C-alpha positions in Angstrom: 108.7 191.3 137.8 108.9 191.3 141.9 106.8 188.2 144.0 105.9 187.7 147.2 107.8 185.1 149.4 108.1 183.4 152.5 104.3 183.7 153.3 103.6 183.3 157.2 100.2 182.4 158.4 100.2 184.0 162.4 97.7 183.5 164.9 97.6 185.9 167.9 95.4 186.0 171.1 94.0 183.3 173.3 91.7 182.4 175.9 91.1 185.8 177.6 91.6 187.8 174.3 89.8 187.5 171.0 92.1 185.5 168.3 93.3 187.3 165.1 94.7 185.9 162.1 96.9 187.2 159.9 99.0 186.7 156.4 102.5 188.3 156.3 104.6 188.2 153.4 107.9 189.4 152.2 107.9 191.6 149.1 111.5 193.1 147.7 113.0 192.9 151.4 110.3 193.8 153.3 107.7 192.5 155.7 103.7 193.1 154.5 100.7 192.1 156.3 98.5 191.0 153.5 95.3 190.2 155.5 93.9 190.2 159.0 90.4 188.9 160.6 89.4 187.6 163.6 86.8 184.8 162.0 88.8 181.7 161.9 86.3 180.0 159.0 86.8 182.8 156.8 90.5 182.7 157.2 90.8 179.4 156.5 88.9 180.1 153.2 91.4 182.7 152.3 94.3 180.5 153.4 93.2 177.8 151.0 92.2 180.3 147.8 95.7 181.3 148.3 97.3 178.4 148.1 95.2 177.4 145.1 96.1 180.7 143.5 99.8 180.2 144.1 99.8 176.3 142.9 97.9 177.4 139.5 101.0 179.9 138.9 103.5 177.4 139.8 104.9 179.4 142.7 104.0 176.9 145.7 
């Protein structure tokens, strides 16, 4: 069974641009964007849920 590895949080944008938040991961040697949003609160909730799920599965 293949698994996700190297999950990375990416924040783009700045003062003059709207911010975007992304989650990226490697899967079978290729990088894939898993999630993207413009809401910091929502992104934080998704990241925390992903962290808890990986801890529960013994991956983190």
